[in-house]
C-alpha positions, 0 to 999 in steps of 0.5 A, spaced: 823 760 349 819 756 355 825 750 354 830 756 353 827 759 360 826 752 364 835 750 362 837 757 364 833 757 371 835 750 372 843 753 371 842 756 376 837 753 382 844 749 381 849 754 381 846 757 388 846 751 391 852 750 390 856 756 391 851 756 399 855 747 399 862 751 398 861 755 404 857 751 410 862 747 409 868 753 409 864 755 416 864 749 417 872 748 417 875 748 423 881 753 423 887 752 428 893 756 428 900 752 430 904 758 434 911 756 436 913 754 443 906 754 445 902 749 450 896 745 447 892 741 449 890 734 449 883 736 445 887 740 442 894 737 438 888 732 437 884 736 433 890 738 430 891 732 428 885 730 425 885 735 421 892 734 419 889 727 417 883 728 412 889 734 409 893 728 408 887 723 406 884 728 400 891 730 397 892 723 397 885 720 393 887 727 388 893 723 386 890 717 386 885 722 381 890 725 377 896 719 376 894 712 380 901 709 380 905 713 384 904 710 390 908 705 386 912 710 383 914 713 390 915 706 394 908 706 398 906 701 396 897 698 396 895 702 403 
C-alpha cells in the first residue's frame, strides 16, 4: 500500500500546483473592455493591441498543432 499512497500523494501535489499556476495566470491577465464612443489613451490602445496580438498568436499556435496545413489552405503561406 505504500507505493499506491505515494502515487496518490504525488498526483494530488501536481494537480494542486497546476491549479495554482492556472489561477495565477488568469489573475495576471489584463481585462480591457472596449466601450463604443469612448476615447482611449495611447497606453490603453497599446495594451489592447498587445492583448489581441497575444490572443492571435495563441489561436495560430492551436491551429498549427491541430491543422498543420491551415495556412496553405487559406492562402496565408508560411508566416
